[in-house]
VEXROLO-649029 format. One line per 2 residues: their letters; for each residue x, y, z of C-alpha. Coordinates in pm, whole numbers. Layout:
a) X,Y,Z; ...;
***
This chain:
xx) 0,0,0; 277,241,85;
xx) 455,172,-241; 149,240,-446;
xx) 80,544,-233; 413,699,-316;
xx) 374,610,-678; 36,767,-706;
xx) 143,1078,-525; 445,1118,-746;
xx) 250,1117,-1074; 91,1462,-1050;
xx) 425,1609,-954; 587,1473,-1265;
xx) 301,1595,-1470; 332,1938,-1320;
xx) 705,1941,-1392; 645,1864,-1760;
xx) 364,2112,-1789; 403,2393,-2036;
xx) 322,2645,-1769; 649,2589,-1575;
xx) 717,2846,-1298; 1025,3055,-1275;
xx) 1357,2925,-1174; 1323,3043,-808;
xx) 978,2896,-774; 1091,2570,-921;
xx) 1383,2557,-680; 1158,2605,-378;
xx) 923,2335,-504; 1207,2095,-540;
xx) 1334,2167,-189; 987,2123,-37;
xx) 943,1797,-215; 1285,1679,-108;
xx) 1212,1777,250; 879,1599,234;
xx) 1035,1285,101; 1307,1301,364;
xx) 1047,1330,639; 853,1039,501;
xx) 1162,824,466; 1288,914,813;
xx) 958,818,978; 957,486,1170;
xx) 659,279,1084; 709,86,1404;
xx) 585,394,1595; 270,323,1800;
xx) 85,631,1669; 141,530,1308;
xx) 43,177,1387; -276,296,1562;
xx) -357,517,1265; -311,230,1024;
xx) -523,6,1246; -797,272,1245;
xx) -786,287,868; -810,-89,847;
xx) -1112,-83,1080; -1291,160,844;
xx) -1227,-70,554; -1074,215,360;
xx) -934,117,25; -621,278,-103;
xx) -764,461,-401; -725,814,-526;
xx) -1084,894,-436; -1050,755,-93;
xx) -731,941,-31; -901,1266,-138;
xx) -1206,1207,80; -1038,1073,387;
xx) -937,1417,519; -1283,1552,460;
xx) -1440,1252,629; -1215,1287,929;
xx) -1281,1660,958; -1653,1597,930;
xx) -1640,1341,1209; -1441,1579,1428;
xx) -1698,1853,1372; -1979,1617,1461;
xx) -1802,1508,1780; -1742,1867,1881;
xx) -2112,1942,1829; -2212,1658,2054;
xx) -1969,1781,2320; -2111,2132,2306;
xx) -2462,1995,2354; -2346,1787,2653;
xx) -2172,2089,2812; -2492,2287,2768;
xx) -2681,2034,2972; -2404,2043,3237;
xx) -2423,2422,3251; -2798,2400,3306;
xx) -2748,2158,3595; -2480,2384,3746;
xx) -2722,2681,3735; -2975,2471,3924;
xx) -2712,2365,4184; -2610,2729,4231;
xx) -2968,2820,4303; -2994,2537,4562;
xx) -2665,2642,4727; -2786,3002,4757;
xx) -3102,2877,4921; -2898,2664,5164;
xx) -2672,2958,5250; -2977,3161,5339;
xx) -3103,2879,5561; -2759,2848,5729;
xx) -2747,3217,5801; -3087,3194,5966;
xx) -2972,2895,6172; -2655,3078,6280;
xx) -2858,3370,6397; -3090,3141,6594;
xx) -2794,2949,6741; -2619,3268,6844;
xx) -2934,3382,7014; -2970,3044,7191;
xx) -2604,3054,7300; -2651,3396,7449;
xx) -2949,3273,7644; -2799,2927,7763;
xx) -2434,3037,7826; -2473,3119,8198;
xx) -2665,2796,8252; -2392,2587,8086;
xx) -2118,2758,8285; -2305,2690,8607;
xx) -2364,2325,8506; -1992,2280,8419;
xx) -1892,2424,8754; -2131,2191,8933;
xx) -2001,1890,8743; -1643,1984,8828;
xx) -1734,2021,9193; -1911,1687,9184;
xx) -1605,1516,9044; -1390,1672,9314;
xx) -1632,1562,9584; -1647,1210,9442;
xx) -1268,1197,9431; -1242,1314,9792;
xx) -1507,1062,9888; -1307,783,9725;
xx) -990,901,9901; -1176,913,10232;
xx) -1317,566,10176; -975,435,10079;
xx) -816,600,10382; -1088,471,10613;
xx) -1070,118,10474; -688,111,10491;
xx) -586,318,10794; -879,272,11031;
xx) -1020,-37,11199; -1377,-76,11303;
xx) -1489,-94,11662; -1565,-462,11624;
xx) -1212,-530,11494; -1063,-319,11774;
xx) -1257,-525,12028; -1132,-851,11874;
xx) -777,-718,11882; -755,-576,12232;
xx) -1032,-726,12446; -923,-1011,12671;
xx) -1278,-1143,12662; -1237,-1228,12294;
xx) -1039,-1544,12210; -714,-1546,12016;
xx) -854,-1682,11694; -785,-1655,11325;
xx) -978,-1326,11317; -743,-1186,11584;
xx) -436,-1260,11373; -599,-1115,11061;
xx) -680,-790,11243; -331,-783,11395;
xx) -174,-823,11053; -388,-537,10922;
xx) -299,-306,11211; 73,-385,11163;
xx) 39,-289,10797; -140,35,10899;
xx) 143,111,11141; 400,51,10869;
xx) 214,253,10605; 191,558,10833;
xx) 532,649,10694; 352,758,10379;
xx) 132,997,10579; 429,1129,10770;
xx) 592,1220,10440; 319,1477,10357;
xx) 324,1845,10447; 55,1804,10712;
xx) 181,1526,10945; -97,1560,11201;
xx) -310,1286,11047; -13,1052,11018;
xx) 87,1110,11380; -268,1047,11503;
xx) -299,723,11305; 51,616,11414;
xx) -32,677,11780; -362,493,11755;
xx) -210,194,11573; 78,178,11825;
xx) -168,164,12116; -366,-106,11942;
xx) -54,-310,11867; 73,-284,12224;
xx) -264,-390,12360; -280,-677,12111;
xx) 67,-807,12203; -14,-779,12573;
xx) -331,-977,12513; -135,-1235,12314;
xx) 133,-1255,12586; -122,-1318,12862;
xx) -305,-1572,12646; 18,-1766,12582;
xx) 96,-1757,12953; -240,-1917,13027;
xx) -195,-2173,12751; 148,-2272,12882;
xx) -2,-2357,13221; -235,-2612,13067;
xx) -21,-2716,12770; 46,-3090,12753;
xx) 383,-3143,12588; 327,-3518,12591;
xx) 59,-3467,12329; 228,-3467,11989;
xx) -58,-3267,11839; 31,-2940,12007;
xx) -208,-2660,11919; -109,-2485,11599;
xx) -245,-2159,11741; 20,-2169,12017;
xx) 299,-2207,11762; 159,-1924,11556;
xx) 118,-1708,11864; 479,-1763,11962;
xx) 594,-1672,11612; 391,-1349,11625;
xx) 494,-1267,11982; 859,-1292,11876;
xx) 811,-952,11713; 828,-819,12069;
xx) 1162,-971,12185; 1112,-854,12544;
xx) 772,-1017,12579; 894,-1326,12395;
xx) 1194,-1368,12629; 972,-1309,12934;
xx) 735,-1574,12804; 1024,-1818,12757;
xx) 1150,-1747,13109; 814,-1815,13268;
xx) 769,-2123,13049; 1113,-2252,13153;
xx) 1029,-2199,13521; 700,-2384,13482;
xx) 862,-2672,13293; 1145,-2687,13546;
xx) 895,-2726,13828; 696,-2988,13636;
xx) 1006,-3193,13547; 1135,-3173,13904;
xx) 807,-3306,14034; 808,-3582,13772;
xx) 1164,-3678,13864; 1079,-3686,14233;
xx) 777,-3902,14154; 989,-4138,13943;
xx) 1232,-4173,14234; 996,-4213,14528;
xx) 653,-4277,14377; 501,-4000,14591;
xx) 277,-3821,14346; -75,-3697,14355;
xx) -123,-3814,13998; -60,-4183,14029;
xx) -175,-4253,13678; 142,-4097,13540;
xx) 364,-4353,13714; 396,-4637,13465;
xx) 668,-4827,13651; 780,-4888,14005;
xx) 972,-4609,14179; 1345,-4619,14109;
xx) 1442,-4614,14476; 1224,-4918,14547;
xx) 1346,-5159,14282; 1701,-5037,14202;
xx) 1890,-5199,14493; 2223,-5204,14309;
xx) 2395,-4861,14330; 2510,-4874,13967;
xx) 2161,-4961,13847; 2017,-4688,14067;
xx) 2238,-4426,13907; 2180,-4577,13562;
xx) 1802,-4565,13604; 1818,-4201,13708;
xx) 2036,-4114,13409; 1811,-4312,13176;
xx) 1507,-4124,13308; 1679,-3789,13259;
xx) 1786,-3886,12907; 1440,-4008,12811;
xx) 1280,-3695,12954; 1531,-3474,12772;
xx) 1458,-3641,12440; 1082,-3605,12491;
xx) 1119,-3244,12609; 1338,-3153,12313;
xx) 1106,-3312,12059; 805,-3135,12208;
xx) 979,-2797,12225; 1120,-2844,11877;
xx) 766,-2895,11750; 657,-2591,11950;
xx) 932,-2341,11875; 1116,-2428,11554;
xx) 871,-2637,11354; 797,-2330,11140;
xx) 1152,-2299,11022; 1303,-1952,11051;
xx) 977,-1771,11122; 1063,-1687,11484;
xx) 1407,-1562,11380; 1256,-1335,11117;
xx) 998,-1208,11366; 1267,-1128,11623;
xx) 1467,-954,11350; 1166,-737,11269;
xx) 1115,-663,11637; 1477,-555,11684;
xx) 1454,-332,11380; 1154,-159,11535;
xx) 1325,-149,11879; 1697,-110,11798;
xx) 1783,-16,12157; 1727,-383,12253;
xx) 1999,-506,12018; 2345,-598,12151;
xx) 2630,-528,11913; 2823,-835,11803;
xx) 2562,-1076,11942; 2383,-1320,11716;
xx) 2018,-1225,11687; 1860,-1565,11723;
xx) 1960,-1925,11663; 1662,-2158,11683;
xx) 1857,-2475,11760; 2080,-2306,12013;
xx) 1784,-2140,12183; 1603,-2474,12193;
xx) 1901,-2646,12356; 1932,-2366,12610;
xx) 1562,-2385,12692; 1579,-2762,12745;
xx) 1888,-2714,12963; 1701,-2459,13176;
xx) 1408,-2699,13210; 1648,-2963,13347;
xx) 1826,-2736,13597; 1646,-2861,13908;
xx) 1648,-3220,13785; 2025,-3196,13733;
xx) 2070,-3062,14086; 1877,-3354,14238;
xx) 2062,-3600,14011; 2396,-3464,14128;
xx) 2300,-3486,14495; 2172,-3844,14469;
xx) 2468,-3964,14261; 2731,-3808,14485;
xx) 2554,-3958,14784; 2573,-4304,14625;
xx) 2940,-4263,14532; 3050,-4136,14871;
xx) 2856,-4397,15066; 3049,-4689,14910;
xx) 3418,-4775,14946; 3427,-4985,14631;
xx) 3666,-4820,14386; 3531,-5026,14095;
xx) 3179,-4903,14166; 3293,-4540,14169;
xx) 3474,-4590,13839; 3177,-4766,13677;
xx) 2956,-4477,13781; 3207,-4230,13635;
xx) 3212,-4423,13306; 2835,-4444,13300;
xx) 2812,-4069,13351; 3070,-4015,13077;
xx) 2861,-4227,12840; 2550,-4021,12906;
xx) 2752,-3701,12887; 2861,-3784,12532;
xx) 2497,-3860,12451; 2386,-3523,12588;
xx) 2658,-3348,12387; 2502,-3487,12069;
xx) 2155,-3402,12197; 2201,-3050,12339;
xx) 2540,-2934,12211; 2875,-2895,12381;
xx) 2785,-2564,12552; 2478,-2691,12736;
xx) 2452,-2610,13107; 2347,-2969,13175;
xx) 2697,-3086,13085; 2836,-2894,13382;
xx) 2630,-3119,13608; 2765,-3430,13436;
xx) 3122,-3298,13454; 3083,-3231,13826;
xx) 2936,-3577,13894; 3204,-3748,13686;
xx) 3481,-3555,13860; 3333,-3645,14201;
xx) 3315,-4015,14109; 3674,-4012,13982;
xx) 3793,-3842,14301; 3620,-4109,14505;
xx) 3772,-4379,14282; 4124,-4242,14336;
xx) 4069,-4206,14708; 3939,-4564,14740;
xx) 4227,-4700,14533; 4487,-4516,14740;
xx) 4333,-4646,15061; 4343,-4998,14920;
xx) 4705,-4958,14806; 4804,-4825,15148;
xx) 4643,-5127,15314; 4818,-5368,15076;
xx) 5161,-5210,15114; 5146,-5261,15487;
xx) 5106,-5638,15432; 5392,-5676,15181;
xx) 5660,-5916,15304; 5824,-6156,15060;
xx) 5741,-6299,14723; 5548,-6630,14710;
xx) 5759,-6945,14721; 5643,-7056,14376;
xx) 5729,-6708,14238; 5373,-6665,14117;
xx) 5207,-6318,14117; 5120,-6221,14476;
xx) 4763,-6220,14591; 4738,-5844,14599;
xx) 4837,-5830,14229; 4579,-6096,14139;
xx) 4314,-5896,14321; 4429,-5577,14155;
xx) 4421,-5740,13811; 4072,-5870,13872;
xx) 3964,-5519,13960; 4154,-5382,13660;
xx) 3969,-5625,13437; 3639,-5493,13570;
xx) 3751,-5133,13523; 3876,-5198,13169;
xx) 3552,-5368,13074; 3357,-5075,13214;
xx) 3577,-4829,13029; 3545,-5028,12706;
xx) 3166,-5016,12720; 3164,-4641,12785;
xx) 3123,-4393,12504; 3474,-4253,12518;
xx) 3593,-4096,12194; 3827,-4316,11994;
xx) 4092,-4041,11986; 4083,-4003,12364;
xx) 4033,-4364,12467; 4396,-4460,12526;
xx) 4481,-4134,12698; 4174,-4156,12922;
xx) 4271,-4502,13046; 4615,-4386,13160;
xx) 4461,-4241,13476; 4304,-4578,13556;
xx) 4634,-4760,13507; 4811,-4507,13725;
xx) 4570,-4576,14011; 4474,-4942,13964;
xx) 4792,-5104,13826; 5107,-4897,13874;
xx) 5109,-4903,14258; 5072,-5282,14261;
xx) 5341,-5330,13999; 5566,-5110,14212;
xx) 5495,-5344,14505; 5602,-5637,14289;
xx) 5925,-5455,14201; 5996,-5409,14571;
xx) 5945,-5782,14628; 6173,-5860,14332;
xx) 6458,-5669,14491; 6484,-5932,14765;
xx) 6532,-6220,14515; 6838,-6354,14338;
xx) 6865,-6467,13977; 6695,-6651,13822;
xx) 6415,-6615,14078; 6412,-6236,14040;
xx) 6355,-6246,13662; 6108,-6535,13689;
xx) 5899,-6351,13944; 5904,-6031,13734;
xx) 5803,-6219,13416; 5517,-6397,13592;
xx) 5382,-6067,13724; 5424,-5891,13389;
xx) 5256,-6173,13197; 4961,-6165,13435;
xx) 4916,-5791,13370; 4966,-5833,12996;
xx) 4704,-6108,12980; 4445,-5873,13130;
xx) 4533,-5569,12917; 4583,-5744,12582;
xx) 4208,-5780,12533; 4164,-5400,12504;
xx) 4298,-5186,12222; 4307,-4871,12434;
xx) 4576,-5036,12653; 4804,-5123,12360;
xx) 5066,-4869,12459; 5097,-5013,12809;
xx) 5105,-5367,12665; 5402,-5265,12448;
xx) 5583,-5130,12754; 5519,-5456,12942;
xx) 5648,-5660,12647; 5970,-5455,12642;
xx) 6018,-5517,13015; 5953,-5889,12965;
xx) 6214,-5895,12689; 6469,-5740,12926;
xx) 6394,-6001,13192; 6409,-6281,12933;
xx) 6752,-6156,12825; 6871,-6183,13182;
xx) 6739,-6541,13208; 6905,-6635,12878;
xx) 7235,-6506,13014; 7184,-6701,13338;
xx) 7103,-7023,13150; 7402,-6971,12926;
xx) 7632,-6945,13226; 7464,-7248,13380;
xx) 7539,-7458,13072; 7899,-7337,13059;
xx) 7966,-7418,13424; 7784,-7754,13430;
xx) 7958,-7872,13114; 8302,-7755,13228;
xx) 8342,-7554,12907; 8383,-7236,13111;
xx) 8739,-7338,13207; 8838,-7382,12843;
xx) 8681,-7049,12742; 8851,-6861,13021;
xx) 9185,-7017,12923; 9135,-6912,12559;
xx) 9047,-6552,12638; 9406,-6433,12583;
xx) 9464,-6657,12278; 9453,-6472,11946;
xx) 9436,-6612,11594; 9810,-6575,11531;
xx) 10018,-6891,11487; 10245,-6812,11780;
xx) 9947,-6765,12009; 9767,-7077,11886;
xx) 10080,-7293,11942; 10075,-7201,12310;
xx) 9732,-7357,12368; 9868,-7706,12470;
xx) 10081,-7535,12731; 9774,-7391,12908;
xx) 9672,-7570,13229; 9318,-7626,13107;
xx) 9444,-7790,12786; 9698,-8023,12940;
xx) 9611,-8390,12883; 9479,-8472,13226;
xx) 9271,-8158,13255; 9140,-8189,12899;
xx) 9042,-8555,12952; 8860,-8458,13272;
xx) 8680,-8178,13087; 8578,-8421,12813;
xx) 8438,-8665,13067; 8248,-8386,13243;
xx) 8103,-8278,12909; 7991,-8631,12830;
xx) 7820,-8658,13165; 7652,-8322,13114;
xx) 7510,-8363,12764; 7241,-8636,12817;
xx) 7038,-8431,13067; 7162,-8082,12984;
xx) 6833,-7938,12856; 6625,-8102,13125;
xx) 6853,-7970,13398; 6852,-7624,13240;
xx) 6472,-7619,13208; 6448,-7720,13574;
xx) 6595,-7382,13663; 6295,-7211,13496;
xx) 6020,-7446,13608; 5853,-7171,13812;
xx) 5788,-6969,13499; 5416,-6997,13416;
xx) 5468,-6956,13045; 5605,-7285,12908;
xx) 5683,-7140,12570; 5917,-6884,12723;
xx) 6097,-7162,12915; 6158,-7342,12586;
xx) 6264,-7026,12401; 6506,-6923,12678;
xx) 6661,-7269,12697; 6698,-7297,12319;
xx) 6859,-6953,12294; 7100,-7034,12579;
xx) 7182,-7369,12413; 7252,-7188,12087;
xx) 7495,-6954,12263; 7659,-7258,12430;
xx) 7706,-7424,12088; 7868,-7108,11954;
xx) 8110,-7107,12247; 8189,-7476,12186;
xx) 8254,-7403,11818; 8501,-7137,11923;
xx) 8689,-7381,12147; 8678,-7650,11878;
xx) 8804,-7416,11608; 9104,-7304,11812;
xx) 9194,-7659,11918; 9185,-7776,11554;
xx) 9401,-7481,11452; 9653,-7563,11727;
xx) 9665,-7931,11624; 9724,-7838,11263;
xx) 10012,-7612,11356; 10175,-7868,11590;
xx) 10132,-8171,11367; 10467,-8305,11232;
xx) 10434,-8516,10920; 10791,-8653,10948;
xx) 10726,-8839,11266; 10571,-9175,11266;
xx) 10225,-9194,11401; 10337,-9393,11701;
xx) 10585,-9129,11796; 10324,-8842,11771;
xx) 10184,-8714,12097; 9803,-8722,12112;
xx) 9648,-8401,11983; 9394,-8178,12156;
xx) 9112,-8324,11950; 9219,-8673,12048;
xx) 9180,-8584,12413; 8861,-8381,12358;
xx) 8684,-8568,12076; 8331,-8412,12087;
xx) 8237,-8214,11777; 8008,-7911,11747;
xx) 7773,-8110,11526; 7726,-8368,11798;
xx) 7668,-8095,12055; 7396,-7932,11842;
xx) 7222,-8265,11791; 7229,-8349,12160;
xx) 7106,-8001,12263; 6841,-7968,11995;
***
């Protein structure tokens, strides 16, 4: 289409150029330039442009054919359509203008109505203004009054208590119930919150409320204090279900440390009196309440002094355990509540606080309270026990009582602590029993020493030592069953040994001084073995057993030496040994042996015969010297050791005689001409001696 379009448009131009009526040269030049410019514009146009494409699409939609007629009419048709569209627009804008004129008329009418309304409103505002101002003022005042009323109600509900609550809190006619504690808690909060009121400019209200709440609190605590005092008089500690209200009351009363301590003091006095009466009833059975006596009185059925003291201590221990459990349930079952309450009380009353002193320790306070409850009981216990100890002269009984007291003392240390006042009573009783034990033992030792004369003929331990060892066995058994600490056991028994054993062993030493060997050593060993036999059964006497064993070893050494000398003298070997003392191992010295008197033929033959007579019964004769020793094994050991020493001495004599014979032997002489050697005259060998003495 475009090709034909350019061709058809170019035809008239060519015809005009060839026309006879050609313009002038200037006109022709302008025409050519215009055409060239037109062609350039057409050629430079991009047919991919959207506007051109839309135009072509519009032409296609009109089904326009590319003819000369169509190309001439298309501009006219387009202009005609534009004119028609503009006419339609003008008609539409005419209708719009008519509507706008109508709207303007309506708006003018509305403006007139609004002006009338504004004038009416202004008139109404002028008439209702004072009324509105007055109503606003009244509403503001009402809000202020309501706010003050709310503040008053809040103040009244928080800082004031009703007459009924005040009666519950302070009247002694009203019971101490849950309502009492609720009101008390509320008043304490009021008293604490008065600090807020005191922080305002006008402190009068705060001071009045603070004074009123303080009076109410003081009255409430006084009421609580008196109520607890009454409850303590009728409180049954034997009942495990102790009233929870009493525990709670004590926890609350702790906020007043002075009242709390006064309450504890009066409670301790009451419990002290009750326990004293119970103890007296347990001892004698004289009680107005016979139903509480479950067993026979101690003084009636405990005829043995040790059992009497033991029953009293057992009663005190059982009572202490029961008392502590009951008071623990009463005072510290709520954990640290009492401590916190006392802390709060001291903060409110700082003048009651002692610097550097622990505020409150529940366990320590409990132990102290139990100790105070047992004060009178401990006094009676001490009197009765000391009376029993001093009325008997038996040292073993006094020591058993001391051990029994020590056992219970260690139990009370675990129960009440090491700083309990009750332990002072036990220490005093134990010290008194030990003094009596020492006094009785010294009297007994003095009586025994006056009867000492000589040792028994059979060298056995004297009767006084046997009696002392029997008593020592009783004392050791008593000490072993006591609750002495393992670290202190051995040291604690030293005092017993010093009183019950050492004086008697000293008496045995004095008797030993009048004896000769071997009787002296035999007597000492028999006495030492008797003491060792008693002490070996107890580990806490191990140190003394070691000392005894060392002393026995010394005495055994003396007996071995005595037996050795006995064998030498009975065998005749002593003469040969004494003769060889100056003989050395040099050849010159050994050659002089035959010249010694003891080694001359006659003397040596006599010594050999004496040895032969001695050997068959040597051990039996030696053991006969020790027959009074009670320990057969020691007799055998001593004899064997002495025989061993004798064999060594014989080997020495034999060795030197053989050496002398070897030096004096002359090989050039005929056997018949040789003088008999030392070994020929003294033929026994060391091997034979060992066999015969084994």
